[in-house]
N, C-alpha and C positions, 0 to 999 in steps of 0.2 A: 279550962282555957277558953278565953273569949275570942270570937272571930267577928271581925267587922266587915261591913260592906259599904259601898259608895254608890249613891244614885245621883245622876247629874240632871238638874232641872233648870229651866229658864222661867223667870217670873217678870211681870210687867206692872207698872204703876204710872198714872198720870201725874203723881206728886213728886217722886224722887227715887233715887237708888235705894236709900234706907227703907222706904216704904215698900219697894219692890222686893227687897230682901226679906222683910217681915212677912209679906204676903206669901212668898215662896216657902218660908219656914212653916207658916200656918197651914198651908196646903199639904206640905210633906207630913206634918204631924197627924193629918187625918188618915194616912195609910201606912206610915212607918212608925215603928215603936223603937225605943231605946236610942234615940238620936243623941249623939255625943259631941257633934261638932259640925261646922260649916266651913267651906272654903270658897271664896269668891274667885271665880275664874275669869270673868269678863264683865265689864260694865259698858253698855251701849245706850244710845238715845236715838229716837226717831225725830226727824226735824221736818216741819212743813212750814213754808213761807218764812223761813229764818227763825222759827221758834221751836223749842223742844215740845213735842206733843206726847211722848211716852218714854219712860225710863225702863231699861231692861237689864236684868242681871242674870248671868249664868253662874250657877253655884253647884258645888258638890255637897251633898248631905251625907254625913258619915253616921252609921248606926251599927249597933252590936246585934248580931243575929241571935235569936233565942235558941236555946238548947232544945232540940227535938226529942232528946232522950232515947232515940232509937238505935244510935250507933255509939259504940263505946270505945 
């Protein structure tokens, strides 16, 4: 039986929300294994002098926990 967990992260990009999402996934992949899905919770942008300077996404990364083999 598989058990999944969810980690919530926020990622930023000066380019756009898609780039921020891809940066967030790339970062999550460095420490999480068995990623099976993403859920975008929020998209925001920082604005300075009437221009968007940074795109931010908050997302949930869903991943399956590995079997530790110790409990049965």
